[in-house]
Wavefront OBJ file of the C-alpha trace (Angstrom):
o trace
v -18.362 22.765 1.801
v -19.059 22.669 -1.917
v -16.400 19.742 -2.802
v -17.999 17.926 0.874
v -21.270 17.895 -0.742
v -19.920 16.839 -4.183
v -18.605 13.701 -2.763
v -21.710 13.145 -1.018
v -23.466 13.376 -4.132
v -20.772 11.156 -5.863
v -21.057 8.631 -2.969
v -24.976 8.310 -3.283
v -24.708 8.205 -6.703
v -22.385 5.473 -6.950
v -24.885 3.617 -4.471
v -27.592 3.752 -6.396
v -25.752 2.652 -9.490
v -24.921 -0.144 -7.655
v -28.317 -1.297 -6.287
v -29.546 -0.760 -9.932
v -27.058 -2.736 -11.573
v -26.917 -5.634 -9.452
v -31.016 -6.346 -9.961
v -29.971 -6.787 -13.468
v -28.753 -9.774 -14.890
v -24.761 -9.116 -15.448
v -23.157 -12.292 -16.730
v -21.634 -14.551 -13.787
v -17.409 -13.846 -14.017
v -14.824 -13.597 -11.705
v -14.252 -10.043 -10.218
v -17.602 -8.982 -10.870
v -17.715 -6.999 -8.069
v -14.601 -5.251 -8.566
v -15.434 -4.719 -12.522
v -19.049 -2.881 -11.296
v -17.310 -0.597 -9.024
v -14.872 0.390 -11.670
v -17.618 1.082 -14.161
v -19.416 2.802 -11.503
v -16.281 5.345 -10.813
v -16.058 5.706 -14.671
v -19.607 6.486 -15.109
v -19.608 9.340 -12.152
v -15.916 10.705 -13.755
v -16.937 10.866 -16.904
v -20.487 12.813 -16.126
v -18.769 15.207 -13.958
v -16.609 15.841 -16.399
v -17.640 15.125 -19.972
v -14.912 17.513 -21.807
v -11.743 16.064 -20.564
v -10.167 14.015 -23.189
v -7.349 12.402 -20.921
v -10.025 10.891 -19.021
v -11.934 10.176 -22.316
v -8.568 8.478 -23.481
v -8.057 6.546 -20.157
v -11.800 5.240 -20.293
v -11.101 3.680 -23.752
v -7.783 2.247 -22.877
v -9.960 0.575 -20.009
v -12.631 -1.024 -21.996
v -10.001 -2.327 -24.206
v -7.956 -4.200 -21.546
v -11.054 -6.935 -20.878
v -14.177 -7.467 -22.720
v -15.858 -8.103 -19.473
v -15.476 -4.214 -19.226
v -17.422 -3.670 -22.226
v -20.380 -5.727 -21.054
v -20.304 -4.501 -17.514
v -20.039 -0.741 -19.021
v -23.037 -1.527 -21.366
v -25.641 -3.183 -18.349
v -24.805 -0.142 -16.150
v -25.439 2.308 -18.559
v -28.591 0.558 -19.507
v -29.268 0.652 -15.282
v -28.391 4.688 -15.192
v -31.126 5.488 -17.878
v -33.891 3.889 -15.638
v -32.450 5.834 -12.573
l 1 2 3 4 5 6 7 8 9 10 11 12 13 14 15 16 17 18 19 20 21 22 23 24 25 26 27 28 29 30 31 32 33 34 35 36 37 38 39 40 41 42 43 44 45 46 47 48 49 50 51 52 53 54 55 56 57 58 59 60 61 62 63 64 65 66 67 68 69 70 71 72 73 74 75 76 77 78 79 80 81 82 83
């Protein structure tokens, strides 16, 4: 039950984050939905596992692969602070 509840909570937060972020003025870009989905997934994972160094390293690698990742990440964090 705990695992199912955690998954459900993650899904609820993911939906809320997408809703709030979609209301912000994100730059027009190809793959915007994919990048936003990935950023929301990173936010949830990093929040759920704050001390995971391997996860943090993969996140930094994701940020470095595309400048748009950092832009969307910044917008998403601002939106998350409003929730």
